[in-house]
N, C-alpha and C positions, 0 to 999 in steps of 0.2 A: 757348797764347798761340805766336806764331812765333819762330822763331830766328833772330838777326839777328847776321850775323859781320860784322866790321869795323868802319868809322867814317868820319866827314867832316863837311861842312860845311853840307849842306842838309837844315835842319829839316823843310821842306815835303815833302821826299821822305820822309825816315823817319819824320814823321807820317804820309802817305798810307799809306806800308807796314804800320805798326802798325797802323792803323785800318780802311783800304778796300780792304784785299786780299779780300774778299769780292766787292765789287763791278768789283775787277780782273778777277777769275776769272771772273764773269759775264758780263762783257763781251765773251773770249774764247769763251765755253759750255763753261768748263772746269769739272768737277763735282766738281775735289779740294778738300778742305776746306782752309781757310787752315793748321790744325793738323797738317795734313801735307805742308804746303811746308817750304822751306828757303831761306832768302833770304840773299842777299849784297849787302851795302849799301856800294855806292861801292868794288867790288873795280878793283884794275888789276894788268894783266899785262904792264903794259910795250910801249913803241913805239921802233922804232930804224930804222935805212933810209933815212930821208926821205921824199921823196914817191914814190918808186917801190917802195915797198915798204909792208906794210901788216901787223902783229900785232894779237894780238886786242885790245889798249888797254886804254878805259876805259871802263865805263859806269856811270850813277847807279845802278842795282842790278840783280842778275840773280834771276828769282824762278824757282823748279823745282819744279815741282806733278807728280803722278803721270802727268801726261798730257804735258806740254810744257815746255819751259825757254825763258823770256821774257827777254831781251835789253831792259834797261829805259833809256829816255833821257828823262828831266823836262824838259819846257818848259811854263811857266806863261805867264798870261796880259798879262804887262809883259815877254815875250820878242818882239823884233822881229819875228819868223820864224812867231810864232803865231798863226794867223787862220781863223777860221771853225771853229773847232773841228779843225784839220787841223794835223800836227807834220811839218816839212819837216826831214829829215835830209840832213847832205852824203852823196855817194858814197863818203867814206872811213868816215864811219860805218856805212852799209849794209855795204861789204865786210866789217867787221869779222866781220861774223857766219860769214866763213868761216874761223875762229880763226887760221890763220897760213896766209897765201897769197906766192907771191914775183909781184910785178907788172913787166911786161916793156912798156915804150910806145913804140908804133911810128907815128908824125907821118909821115902823108902831105903832099907836097912840093904848096903851093901854086900852086892852078887858078886859070882866068877864072873859077870859079864863085863865088858870094857866099855859098852856101850852108855849113853846118857839120855834124858829126855824129859820131857817138862810137858804137863797136863795142867792146865787151866779150866776151872768151871766155876760159872756165874747160875747162882742160885737163887730162883724165883720163889714167889708164892706156890705156882701150880707147876712149873717147870725148870728143869736145868739144862744149860746148853755148855758146851765144852768146845777147847780150842787146843791144840796139842804141836808139839814140833821135836823131832830128833837132833843130839846132837851128831858131829862129825870131827874127826881130827883135824885140827888146824881151824874148826870154826868158833869164835869167840862164844862165850857162855852169855853176854848180854844179849849176842846177835838171835841165840837160839832163843831166851827169852821173849825178846823183841815178836819173834816171827809167830810165838805160839801166843802172844798178847792181841797179833794182828786178827789172825784167827777167829780167837775169841769175839773182839771187838766186830769183826765181820758179821757173827751169827748173831751178837746181840742189836746190831743196827739193821739185819738182816729180816726182821719181822715174823721169822720165824716162831712156832712153836715149839719145835727140835730143833737139833742139829743135823747136820747131813750125815754126820757120821752114825746118827741114832735113828735116822728116817729108814734106813734098809731094815734094821733090825726089828721094827714096830709095824713092818708089812702085812706078816702073818697074823698079828694079833687084830690090825684094822677089820681082814678079812673073818676072824671069829667074831670079835665083838661088834661089827658093823659101826666104825669110828671115823674119824677123820684127822688130819695133821697138816701143817702149813710148815713147809722149809724153803730155804733161799735158794738153794740148787738141786735139780735135778739130779743124783749123783747116777753113775753106771751101774754100782750097785744096787741102788733102790731101782733102778728100771730092771735089771735082771731079776731081783727077788719078785717084782710084780709079776712078771711074765711066767715065773715059777708057780708062784700062789695060785695064779688064774688057772694053771693044768690042774689043780685040784678042786676048785668051786667053780660052781655053775655062771657065776654075776663077773662082771670086769669090773676093774678099778675106773675111778672116774677121775682123770687128772686134768688140772686147770690153772692155767697161768694168767696172775694179773700183778701187775707193778714189781717185776720181779720176784715175787713170791708165787710157791706153788701149791695148790692144796689138792691132796691125795683123800681120797674117799672112797668107802666100799660099803 
């Protein structure tokens, strides 16, 4: 039987965790036995700082297997944002996966364009990763924010040293300085820039893929 630590009011989530953990793990291709999992039900790690900062916050559950840690937000059929078997999380919910972060907001001055967009950056000790999204007529602002957060989280979890949009711009510098970088996806722009730079240099780039991470070196 699974160990359940904590308490809460959502009986449906508790029921699903007690009786359907096997199906949940199978959906993520996780081979851990439910008996080897640890479940935290309705954990709360607190929030403070207003809308310009985020802490780990609250989740409906945290499922810890031998392979991964799953942060669970439960949504049910009568929830207004549950459609076509897809669950839409807010940007704040997605950013909680960073554990504890400090958010700085820099709003651009209004211009003549009617377009909107958002760019998120995670600043680390030796690199920076980014994720962005563009607004559109009829597209809710929270969906634009969530899309940008998804892309940023994808970069952070992708184990790259740069994001996919910076990689192609750094290719010429790799050839000049004899360096290397790692990126979670080899974009068409990066492939094109590698081919173009090789037309001006004698050597070829080395491109290796391991565990869904691409290493580009020169």
